[in-house]
C-alpha positions in Angstrom: -6.6 -28.7 14.5 -7.1 -25.8 16.9 -7.4 -26.6 20.6 -11.0 -25.3 20.3 -11.8 -27.9 17.7 -11.7 -26.0 14.4 -9.3 -26.2 11.5 -7.0 -23.2 10.8 -4.2 -22.4 8.3 -0.7 -23.0 9.4 2.8 -22.7 8.1 5.1 -25.7 8.9 8.9 -25.6 9.0 10.9 -28.8 9.3 14.6 -28.9 9.9 16.8 -32.0 10.2 19.3 -32.2 13.0 21.9 -34.8 13.9 23.2 -35.3 17.4 25.9 -37.9 17.9 24.3 -41.1 16.5 20.7 -40.0 16.6 19.0 -38.1 13.8 15.9 -36.0 14.5 13.7 -33.3 13.0 12.7 -30.0 14.6 9.2 -28.9 13.6 7.8 -25.4 13.9 4.2 -24.7 13.3 2.9 -21.1 13.0 -0.7 -19.9 12.9 -1.2 -17.8 9.7 -4.9 -17.1 10.1 -4.3 -13.3 10.2 -2.1 -13.5 7.1 -4.8 -15.4 5.2 -7.4 -12.9 6.4 -5.4 -9.9 5.2 -4.7 -11.7 1.9 -8.4 -12.3 1.4 -9.2 -8.6 2.2 -6.7 -7.5 -0.4 -8.3 -9.8 -3.0 -11.7 -8.5 -2.1 -10.6 -4.9 -2.4 -9.0 -5.6 -5.8 -12.2 -7.3 -7.0 -14.3 -4.4 -5.7 -12.1 -1.9 -7.6 -12.3 -3.9 -10.8 -16.1 -4.1 -10.4 -16.3 -0.3 -9.8 -14.4 0.5 -13.0 -17.5 0.3 -15.4 -19.6 2.3 -13.0 -16.8 5.0 -12.8 -16.6 5.2 -16.6 -20.4 5.5 -16.8 -20.4 8.2 -14.1 -17.6 10.1 -15.9 -19.4 9.9 -19.2 -22.6 11.3 -17.6 -20.7 14.0 -15.7 -19.0 15.1 -18.8 -22.3 15.5 -20.6 -23.8 17.3 -17.5 -20.9 19.8 -17.5 -20.8 20.4 -21.3 -24.5 21.3 -21.5 -24.4 24.3 -19.1 -21.0 25.4 -20.2 -22.2 25.6 -23.8 -25.1 27.7 -22.5 -22.8 30.0 -20.5 -20.5 30.5 -23.5 -23.4 31.2 -25.9 -25.2 33.5 -23.5 -22.0 35.5 -22.7 -21.3 35.8 -26.5 -24.8 37.2 -27.0 -24.4 39.6 -24.0 -21.0 40.7 -25.2 -22.3 41.6 -28.7 -25.2 43.6 -27.1 -23.0 45.3 -24.6 -20.4 46.3 -27.2 -23.2 48.0 -29.2 -24.0 50.0 -26.1 -20.3 51.0 -25.7 -19.8 49.4 -22.3 -16.2 48.3 -22.9 -15.4 47.2 -19.3 -18.4 44.9 -19.3 -17.4 43.5 -22.7 -13.9 42.6 -21.3 -15.6 40.8 -18.3 -17.9 38.9 -20.6 -14.8 37.9 -22.6 -13.2 36.5 -19.5 -16.4 34.5 -18.8 -16.2 33.1 -22.4 -12.5 32.3 -22.1 -13.0 30.5 -18.8 -15.9 28.5 -20.1 -14.1 27.5 -23.3 -11.1 26.5 -21.2 -13.2 24.2 -19.0 -15.0 22.8 -22.1 -11.6 22.0 -23.7 -10.5 20.2 -20.6 -13.6 18.1 -20.6 -13.5 17.4 -24.3 -9.8 16.7 -24.6 -9.2 15.0 -21.3 -12.4 13.3 -20.1 -10.7 12.1 -16.9 -8.8 15.3 -16.1 -11.6 16.9 -14.0 -11.7 13.7 -11.8 -7.9 13.7 -11.4 -7.8 17.4 -10.6 -10.3 16.7 -7.7 -7.7 14.4 -6.1 -4.9 16.9 -6.2 -4.5 18.7 -2.9 -1.1 20.2 -3.4 0.4 22.2 -6.2 3.4 20.8 -8.0 6.0 22.4 -10.2 7.6 20.9 -13.2 7.6 20.9 -17.0 4.3 20.2 -18.7 3.8 19.5 -22.4 0.9 21.5 -23.7 -1.1 20.3 -26.7 -3.5 22.2 -29.0 -5.9 22.7 -26.1 -3.5 25.0 -24.2 -5.0 28.4 -23.5 -3.2 31.5 -22.3 -2.7 31.8 -18.6 -3.1 35.2 -17.2 -6.3 37.1 -16.4 -8.4 34.0 -16.0 -6.1 32.3 -13.5 -4.7 35.3 -11.6 -7.6 35.7 -9.2 -7.6 32.0 -8.2 -3.8 32.1 -7.8 -3.7 35.3 -5.7 -6.6 34.0 -3.5 -4.2 31.9 -1.3 -1.1 34.1 -1.8 0.3 31.7 -4.5 2.2 32.6 -7.6 1.9 31.3 -11.1 4.6 31.4 -13.6 4.2 30.1 -17.2 7.2 29.5 -19.3 6.4 28.2 -22.7 9.1 26.7 -24.8 8.8 25.3 -28.3 10.0 21.6 -28.4 
């Protein structure tokens, strides 16, 4: 019992000792209130994370739908504009519209093939180098990525090896 009259959690350590003919025990009592509070906070945080999982999945499913709909419109409209501009002979504009389509299709493939990838990309603050396995969704890197890379004086090198 605490000197203020309330109960509190303790850790008790008891050690036997012998001195000449007399045996005795040394007792040590330690207040572990802070430890128990921190432990409960961890349990509460774990439970909150587990409770948030279904909401996160629901959010990602909705976000995936919300992104796919306008991307499909952008891709379709750019294809239509590309056909019309090609008929008018404006080759430079046709190339730009092709870049819009390519970027839109790339984003759409990320959303379709890796529904969580756009969330994970949002958490990345630093670039990393290393080997990456590319699946069927791999698109060429080059024109579409060069402007974003050059923006912060970064470099991008793609080395593709068949494994």
